[in-house]
Backbone as JSON Lines, residues from 0, in Angstrom:
{"i":0,"aa":"M","n":[-14.25,7.3,-0.83],"ca":[-13.81,8.67,-1.04],"c":[-14.16,9.52,0.18]}
{"i":1,"aa":"D","n":[-15.29,9.17,0.8],"ca":[-15.69,9.89,2.01],"c":[-14.68,9.68,3.13]}
{"i":2,"aa":"A","n":[-14.1,8.48,3.18],"ca":[-13.11,8.17,4.21],"c":[-11.9,9.09,4.07]}
{"i":3,"aa":"L","n":[-11.47,9.34,2.83],"ca":[-10.33,10.22,2.63],"c":[-10.69,11.65,3.01]}
{"i":4,"aa":"R","n":[-11.87,12.09,2.62],"ca":[-12.29,13.44,3.0],"c":[-12.24,13.61,4.52]}
{"i":5,"aa":"S","n":[-12.74,12.62,5.25],"ca":[-12.74,12.67,6.71],"c":[-11.32,12.7,7.26]}
{"i":6,"aa":"K","n":[-10.45,11.82,6.73],"ca":[-9.05,11.78,7.19],"c":[-8.35,13.11,6.94]}
{"i":7,"aa":"C","n":[-8.61,13.7,5.78],"ca":[-7.99,14.99,5.46],"c":[-8.46,16.06,6.44]}
{"i":8,"aa":"R","n":[-9.73,16.1,6.7],"ca":[-10.26,17.1,7.64],"c":[-9.7,16.89,9.04]}
{"i":9,"aa":"E","n":[-9.63,15.63,9.48],"ca":[-9.09,15.31,10.81],"c":[-7.65,15.77,10.96]}
{"i":10,"aa":"T","n":[-6.89,15.69,9.88],"ca":[-5.46,16.01,9.95],"c":[-5.13,17.4,9.42]}
{"i":11,"aa":"G","n":[-6.15,18.16,9.05],"ca":[-5.92,19.53,8.59],"c":[-5.42,19.66,7.17]}
{"i":12,"aa":"L","n":[-5.63,18.63,6.36],"ca":[-5.2,18.69,4.96],"c":[-6.36,19.15,4.08]}
{"i":13,"aa":"K","n":[-6.01,19.85,3.02],"ca":[-7.02,20.25,2.05],"c":[-7.45,19.04,1.23]}
{"i":14,"aa":"V","n":[-8.71,19.02,0.87],"ca":[-9.24,17.98,-0.03],"c":[-9.14,18.55,-1.44]}
{"i":15,"aa":"T","n":[-8.07,18.17,-2.14],"ca":[-7.85,18.69,-3.49],"c":[-8.27,17.67,-4.53]}
{"i":16,"aa":"P","n":[-8.61,18.12,-5.72],"ca":[-8.98,17.18,-6.78],"c":[-7.84,16.21,-7.11]}
{"i":17,"aa":"Q","n":[-6.59,16.69,-7.06],"ca":[-5.45,15.83,-7.35],"c":[-5.29,14.75,-6.27]}
{"i":18,"aa":"R","n":[-5.44,15.14,-5.01],"ca":[-5.33,14.18,-3.91],"c":[-6.42,13.12,-4.04]}
{"i":19,"aa":"M","n":[-7.62,13.55,-4.37],"ca":[-8.73,12.61,-4.54],"c":[-8.47,11.67,-5.71]}
{"i":20,"aa":"A","n":[-7.9,12.19,-6.8],"ca":[-7.63,11.37,-7.98],"c":[-6.58,10.3,-7.67]}
{"i":21,"aa":"V","n":[-5.53,10.68,-6.94],"ca":[-4.49,9.72,-6.57],"c":[-5.1,8.63,-5.69]}
{"i":22,"aa":"Y","n":[-5.92,9.03,-4.73],"ca":[-6.55,8.07,-3.84],"c":[-7.51,7.15,-4.6]}
{"i":23,"aa":"R","n":[-8.27,7.72,-5.53],"ca":[-9.21,6.92,-6.32],"c":[-8.46,5.84,-7.11]}
{"i":24,"aa":"V","n":[-7.36,6.21,-7.75],"ca":[-6.58,5.22,-8.51],"c":[-6.08,4.13,-7.58]}
{"i":25,"aa":"L","n":[-5.62,4.51,-6.41],"ca":[-5.1,3.54,-5.45],"c":[-6.2,2.61,-4.96]}
{"i":26,"aa":"V","n":[-7.35,3.15,-4.63],"ca":[-8.47,2.35,-4.13],"c":[-8.99,1.39,-5.2]}
{"i":27,"aa":"E","n":[-9.01,1.83,-6.43],"ca":[-9.55,1.01,-7.52],"c":[-8.56,-0.04,-8.02]}
{"i":28,"aa":"S","n":[-7.31,0.08,-7.63],"ca":[-6.3,-0.86,-8.09],"c":[-6.3,-2.14,-7.24]}
{"i":29,"aa":"T","n":[-6.05,-3.25,-7.89],"ca":[-5.89,-4.51,-7.17],"c":[-4.43,-4.96,-7.25]}
{"i":30,"aa":"E","n":[-3.57,-4.09,-7.72],"ca":[-2.19,-4.49,-8.02],"c":[-1.13,-3.91,-7.09]}
{"i":31,"aa":"H","n":[-1.5,-3.2,-6.03],"ca":[-0.51,-2.59,-5.16],"c":[0.48,-1.77,-6.0]}
{"i":32,"aa":"P","n":[-0.01,-0.71,-6.63],"ca":[0.79,0.01,-7.62],"c":[1.94,0.8,-7.01]}
{"i":33,"aa":"S","n":[2.94,1.04,-7.82],"ca":[4.03,1.95,-7.47],"c":[3.55,3.38,-7.73]}
{"i":34,"aa":"A","n":[4.33,4.35,-7.26],"ca":[4.0,5.76,-7.53],"c":[3.97,6.0,-9.04]}
{"i":35,"aa":"E","n":[4.88,5.38,-9.76],"ca":[4.94,5.53,-11.22],"c":[3.65,5.04,-11.88]}
{"i":36,"aa":"A","n":[3.14,3.9,-11.44],"ca":[1.9,3.35,-12.02],"c":[0.71,4.24,-11.7]}
{"i":37,"aa":"V","n":[0.65,4.75,-10.48],"ca":[-0.43,5.67,-10.1],"c":[-0.33,6.93,-10.93]}
{"i":38,"aa":"F","n":[0.89,7.44,-11.09],"ca":[1.15,8.64,-11.88],"c":[0.62,8.48,-13.31]}
{"i":39,"aa":"R","n":[0.94,7.36,-13.96],"ca":[0.48,7.15,-15.34],"c":[-1.05,7.18,-15.43]}
{"i":40,"aa":"K","n":[-1.71,6.6,-14.45],"ca":[-3.18,6.56,-14.46],"c":[-3.78,7.93,-14.15]}
{"i":41,"aa":"V","n":[-3.22,8.64,-13.17],"ca":[-3.76,9.95,-12.78],"c":[-3.56,10.97,-13.91]}
{"i":42,"aa":"R","n":[-2.5,10.82,-14.67],"ca":[-2.24,11.75,-15.79],"c":[-3.33,11.72,-16.85]}
{"i":43,"aa":"E","n":[-4.09,10.64,-16.9],"ca":[-5.21,10.58,-17.84],"c":[-6.25,11.65,-17.51]}
{"i":44,"aa":"T","n":[-6.39,11.97,-16.22],"ca":[-7.34,12.98,-15.77],"c":[-6.68,14.33,-15.55]}
{"i":45,"aa":"F","n":[-5.46,14.31,-15.02],"ca":[-4.7,15.53,-14.73],"c":[-3.37,15.49,-15.48]}
{"i":46,"aa":"P","n":[-3.37,15.86,-16.76],"ca":[-2.16,15.73,-17.58],"c":[-0.95,16.51,-17.07]}
{"i":47,"aa":"S","n":[-1.18,17.57,-16.28],"ca":[-0.05,18.38,-15.82],"c":[0.48,17.96,-14.45]}
{"i":48,"aa":"I","n":[-0.09,16.93,-13.86],"ca":[0.39,16.5,-12.54],"c":[1.79,15.89,-12.67]}
{"i":49,"aa":"S","n":[2.62,16.12,-11.68],"ca":[3.99,15.6,-11.74],"c":[4.11,14.3,-10.94]}
{"i":50,"aa":"L","n":[5.13,13.53,-11.27],"ca":[5.42,12.31,-10.53],"c":[5.72,12.65,-9.08]}
{"i":51,"aa":"D","n":[6.42,13.75,-8.85],"ca":[6.74,14.17,-7.49],"c":[5.47,14.43,-6.68]}
{"i":52,"aa":"T","n":[4.49,15.08,-7.27],"ca":[3.22,15.34,-6.58],"c":[2.51,14.03,-6.23]}
{"i":53,"aa":"V","n":[2.49,13.1,-7.16],"ca":[1.86,11.8,-6.91],"c":[2.59,11.07,-5.79]}
{"i":54,"aa":"N","n":[3.91,11.06,-5.85],"ca":[4.71,10.38,-4.83],"c":[4.48,11.0,-3.46]}
{"i":55,"aa":"R","n":[4.52,12.33,-3.37],"ca":[4.29,13.0,-2.1],"c":[2.88,12.75,-1.58]}
{"i":56,"aa":"T","n":[1.91,12.71,-2.49],"ca":[0.52,12.43,-2.09],"c":[0.39,11.02,-1.53]}
{"i":57,"aa":"L","n":[1.02,10.05,-2.18],"ca":[0.97,8.68,-1.69],"c":[1.62,8.56,-0.31]}
{"i":58,"aa":"L","n":[2.73,9.24,-0.11],"ca":[3.38,9.23,1.2],"c":[2.53,9.93,2.25]}
{"i":59,"aa":"T","n":[1.82,10.98,1.85],"ca":[0.9,11.67,2.76],"c":[-0.25,10.75,3.13]}
{"i":60,"aa":"L","n":[-0.79,10.02,2.16],"ca":[-1.86,9.06,2.44],"c":[-1.39,8.02,3.45]}
{"i":61,"aa":"N","n":[-0.15,7.6,3.31],"ca":[0.44,6.66,4.26],"c":[0.53,7.31,5.65]}
{"i":62,"aa":"N","n":[1.0,8.53,5.7],"ca":[1.2,9.22,6.99],"c":[-0.11,9.47,7.74]}
{"i":63,"aa":"I","n":[-1.2,9.69,7.01],"ca":[-2.48,9.96,7.7],"c":[-3.3,8.69,7.91]}
{"i":64,"aa":"G","n":[-2.79,7.56,7.46],"ca":[-3.47,6.29,7.68],"c":[-4.57,5.98,6.69]}
{"i":65,"aa":"A","n":[-4.54,6.62,5.52],"ca":[-5.54,6.35,4.49],"c":[-5.06,5.27,3.52]}
{"i":66,"aa":"A","n":[-3.79,4.95,3.57],"ca":[-3.18,3.91,2.74],"c":[-1.86,3.56,3.43]}
{"i":67,"aa":"F","n":[-1.16,2.59,2.88],"ca":[0.14,2.3,3.45],"c":[1.1,1.75,2.41]}
{"i":68,"aa":"V","n":[2.37,1.83,2.75],"ca":[3.43,1.29,1.91],"c":[3.5,-0.2,2.21]}
{"i":69,"aa":"V","n":[3.52,-1.0,1.16],"ca":[3.69,-2.44,1.34],"c":[5.17,-2.67,1.63]}
{"i":70,"aa":"E","n":[5.45,-3.1,2.83],"ca":[6.83,-3.27,3.27],"c":[7.48,-4.49,2.65]}
{"i":71,"aa":"G","n":[8.78,-4.42,2.51],"ca":[9.55,-5.59,2.14],"c":[9.59,-5.93,0.67]}
{"i":72,"aa":"S","n":[9.04,-5.09,-0.18],"ca":[8.99,-5.48,-1.59],"c":[10.36,-5.46,-2.24]}
{"i":73,"aa":"G","n":[11.3,-4.67,-1.72],"ca":[12.65,-4.65,-2.27],"c":[12.77,-3.91,-3.59]}
{"i":74,"aa":"D","n":[11.68,-3.56,-4.18],"ca":[11.68,-2.81,-5.44],"c":[11.19,-1.41,-5.13]}
{"i":75,"aa":"A","n":[10.64,-0.73,-6.12],"ca":[10.03,0.58,-5.88],"c":[8.93,0.43,-4.85]}
{"i":76,"aa":"K","n":[8.72,1.45,-4.04],"ca":[7.65,1.4,-3.04],"c":[6.34,1.06,-3.73]}
{"i":77,"aa":"R","n":[5.58,0.2,-3.09],"ca":[4.26,-0.17,-3.59],"c":[3.26,0.24,-2.53]}
{"i":78,"aa":"F","n":[2.06,0.61,-2.95],"ca":[1.07,1.18,-2.04],"c":[-0.21,0.37,-2.03]}
{"i":79,"aa":"D","n":[-0.92,0.43,-0.9],"ca":[-2.14,-0.34,-0.71],"c":[-3.14,0.52,0.05]}
{"i":80,"aa":"A","n":[-4.36,0.6,-0.45],"ca":[-5.42,1.35,0.24],"c":[-6.35,0.43,1.02]}
{"i":81,"aa":"N","n":[-6.1,-0.87,0.97],"ca":[-6.93,-1.82,1.71],"c":[-6.47,-1.81,3.17]}
{"i":82,"aa":"L","n":[-7.27,-1.21,4.05],"ca":[-6.9,-1.06,5.45],"c":[-7.41,-2.19,6.34]}
{"i":83,"aa":"K","n":[-8.12,-3.15,5.75],"ca":[-8.58,-4.31,6.52],"c":[-7.38,-5.19,6.85]}
{"i":84,"aa":"N","n":[-7.5,-5.98,7.93],"ca":[-6.43,-6.91,8.27],"c":[-6.19,-7.86,7.11]}
{"i":85,"aa":"H","n":[-4.96,-7.89,6.64],"ca":[-4.58,-8.83,5.6],"c":[-3.06,-8.87,5.51]}
{"i":86,"aa":"Q","n":[-2.58,-9.85,4.78],"ca":[-1.15,-10.02,4.59],"c":[-0.85,-9.99,3.1]}
{"i":87,"aa":"H","n":[0.44,-10.04,2.76],"ca":[0.84,-9.97,1.36],"c":[1.75,-11.13,0.98]}
{"i":88,"aa":"F","n":[1.57,-11.58,-0.25],"ca":[2.45,-12.56,-0.87],"c":[3.03,-11.89,-2.11]}
{"i":89,"aa":"K","n":[4.37,-11.92,-2.25],"ca":[5.0,-11.33,-3.43],"c":[5.66,-12.43,-4.25]}
{"i":90,"aa":"C","n":[5.34,-12.44,-5.52],"ca":[5.99,-13.37,-6.44],"c":[7.38,-12.82,-6.77]}
{"i":91,"aa":"V","n":[8.41,-13.63,-6.54],"ca":[9.78,-13.18,-6.79],"c":[10.11,-13.14,-8.28]}
{"i":92,"aa":"K","n":[9.26,-13.76,-9.1],"ca":[9.51,-13.76,-10.54],"c":[8.79,-12.61,-11.24]}
{"i":93,"aa":"C","n":[7.46,-12.55,-11.12],"ca":[6.69,-11.52,-11.85],"c":[6.45,-10.25,-11.03]}
{"i":94,"aa":"K","n":[6.79,-10.28,-9.73],"ca":[6.7,-9.14,-8.82],"c":[5.27,-8.78,-8.41]}
{"i":95,"aa":"R","n":[4.29,-9.63,-8.77],"ca":[2.91,-9.38,-8.32],"c":[2.87,-9.45,-6.8]}
{"i":96,"aa":"I","n":[2.04,-8.59,-6.21],"ca":[1.78,-8.64,-4.78],"c":[0.31,-8.99,-4.62]}
{"i":97,"aa":"I","n":[0.06,-10.05,-3.86],"ca":[-1.29,-10.59,-3.74],"c":[-1.73,-10.53,-2.29]}
{"i":98,"aa":"D","n":[-2.93,-9.99,-2.05],"ca":[-3.49,-9.97,-0.7],"c":[-3.98,-11.36,-0.33]}
{"i":99,"aa":"F","n":[-3.78,-11.71,0.93],"ca":[-4.43,-12.89,1.49],"c":[-4.68,-12.59,2.97]}
{"i":100,"aa":"H","n":[-5.52,-13.38,3.58],"ca":[-5.78,-13.19,5.0],"c":[-5.74,-14.52,5.72]}
{"i":101,"aa":"H","n":[-4.89,-14.57,6.74],"ca":[-4.8,-15.74,7.62],"c":[-4.96,-15.2,9.03]}
{"i":102,"aa":"E","n":[-6.09,-15.47,9.63],"ca":[-6.46,-14.85,10.9],"c":[-5.39,-15.0,11.99]}
{"i":103,"aa":"A","n":[-4.71,-16.13,12.02],"ca":[-3.68,-16.34,13.05],"c":[-2.56,-15.31,12.94]}
{"i":104,"aa":"F","n":[-2.31,-14.8,11.74],"ca":[-1.26,-13.79,11.57],"c":[-1.66,-12.43,12.16]}
{"i":105,"aa":"D","n":[-2.96,-12.21,12.38],"ca":[-3.42,-10.94,12.93],"c":[-2.99,-10.74,14.38]}
{"i":106,"aa":"S","n":[-2.72,-11.83,15.07],"ca":[-2.43,-11.73,16.51],"c":[-1.09,-12.37,16.86]}
{"i":107,"aa":"I","n":[-0.08,-12.12,16.06],"ca":[1.25,-12.66,16.33],"c":[1.77,-12.01,17.62]}
{"i":108,"aa":"D","n":[2.26,-12.86,18.52],"ca":[2.84,-12.35,19.76],"c":[4.2,-11.72,19.5]}
{"i":109,"aa":"I","n":[4.46,-10.64,20.2],"ca":[5.75,-9.97,20.11],"c":[6.62,-10.52,21.23]}
{"i":110,"aa":"P","n":[7.82,-10.97,20.92],"ca":[8.69,-11.51,21.97],"c":[8.94,-10.48,23.07]}
{"i":111,"aa":"E","n":[8.94,-10.96,24.29],"ca":[9.07,-10.08,25.45],"c":[10.37,-9.29,25.42]}
{"i":112,"aa":"N","n":[11.46,-9.92,24.94],"ca":[12.73,-9.2,24.91],"c":[12.69,-8.0,23.95]}
{"i":113,"aa":"L","n":[11.75,-7.98,23.03],"ca":[11.57,-6.81,22.16],"c":[10.72,-5.75,22.82]}
{"i":114,"aa":"T","n":[9.65,-6.16,23.49],"ca":[8.76,-5.17,24.12],"c":[9.44,-4.47,25.28]}
{"i":115,"aa":"D","n":[10.47,-5.1,25.86],"ca":[11.24,-4.45,26.91],"c":[12.09,-3.31,26.36]}
{"i":116,"aa":"R","n":[12.49,-3.44,25.1],"ca":[13.42,-2.47,24.5],"c":[12.79,-1.54,23.48]}
{"i":117,"aa":"F","n":[11.68,-1.98,22.85],"ca":[11.11,-1.22,21.74],"c":[9.62,-1.02,21.91]}
{"i":118,"aa":"T","n":[9.1,-0.02,21.22],"ca":[7.66,0.17,21.12],"c":[7.26,-0.26,19.71]}
{"i":119,"aa":"V","n":[6.55,-1.35,19.6],"ca":[6.13,-1.88,18.3],"c":[4.86,-1.16,17.88]}
{"i":120,"aa":"L","n":[4.88,-0.55,16.71],"ca":[3.73,0.18,16.19],"c":[2.94,-0.62,15.16]}
{"i":121,"aa":"K","n":[3.61,-1.55,14.51],"ca":[2.94,-2.28,13.44],"c":[3.57,-3.67,13.32]}
{"i":122,"aa":"K","n":[2.72,-4.65,13.08],"ca":[3.18,-6.01,12.79],"c":[2.73,-6.36,11.38]}
{"i":123,"aa":"T","n":[3.65,-6.87,10.58],"ca":[3.35,-7.18,9.2],"c":[3.84,-8.58,8.85]}
{"i":124,"aa":"V","n":[3.03,-9.34,8.15],"ca":[3.45,-10.63,7.62],"c":[3.55,-10.47,6.1]}
{"i":125,"aa":"Y","n":[4.68,-10.87,5.58],"ca":[4.97,-10.69,4.17],"c":[5.65,-11.97,3.69]}
{"i":126,"aa":"L","n":[5.04,-12.66,2.76],"ca":[5.59,-13.92,2.26],"c":[6.06,-13.73,0.82]}
{"i":127,"aa":"E","n":[7.11,-14.45,0.44],"ca":[7.62,-14.41,-0.93],"c":[7.73,-15.82,-1.48]}
{"i":128,"aa":"G","n":[7.6,-15.94,-2.78],"ca":[7.74,-17.23,-3.46],"c":[7.28,-17.07,-4.89]}
{"i":129,"aa":"Y","n":[6.81,-18.16,-5.48],"ca":[6.29,-18.14,-6.84],"c":[4.77,-18.14,-6.8]}
{"i":130,"aa":"C","n":[4.16,-17.22,-7.52],"ca":[2.7,-17.18,-7.58],"c":[2.17,-18.35,-8.4]}
{"i":131,"aa":"D","n":[0.88,-18.5,-8.41],"ca":[0.26,-19.6,-9.14],"c":[0.58,-19.56,-10.63]}
{"i":132,"aa":"L","n":[0.61,-18.37,-11.22],"ca":[0.86,-18.26,-12.65],"c":[2.31,-18.63,-12.99]}
{"i":133,"aa":"C","n":[3.25,-18.11,-12.21],"ca":[4.67,-18.39,-12.48],"c":[5.01,-19.84,-12.14]}
{"i":134,"aa":"R","n":[4.4,-20.37,-11.1],"ca":[4.64,-21.77,-10.73],"c":[4.15,-22.7,-11.85]}
{"i":135,"aa":"A","n":[3.01,-22.37,-12.44],"ca":[2.46,-23.19,-13.53],"c":[3.39,-23.14,-14.75]}
{"i":136,"aa":"R","n":[3.99,-21.99,-15.0],"ca":[4.91,-21.84,-16.15],"c":[6.21,-22.62,-15.93]}
{"i":137,"aa":"K","n":[6.63,-22.75,-14.66],"ca":[7.88,-23.46,-14.34],"c":[7.75,-24.95,-14.56]}
{"i":138,"aa":"M","n":[6.57,-25.48,-14.38],"ca":[6.4,-26.95,-14.41],"c":[6.17,-27.46,-15.78]}
């Protein structure tokens, strides 16, 4: 929570109880929740908060580097507050997103023909398939 307070101060944002509540739900989640899932949880504490406020807060957290959008999910945006190097696996059946870390993926080389034309800001590895639970059900 202190990290968010610092990020807010660095970027000139107010530290509001609602912003802190959204961040707390995100940090405590292991499920890479959608804005809708965060909204349902935050409403337990702030019954009058709107889905729009939660969504805008999550996007703000992404913009200031306190969380990020899990890319490539193809469904509703999913969010992650784990800022350590890691990658994601998404189950195409149950839609779970699972963190994993493979150190070699942290230092993927960018092809020279891209660096000549583009400025790469972020590299992401995202794998899809069947998770352990869905794979066990299939067999």
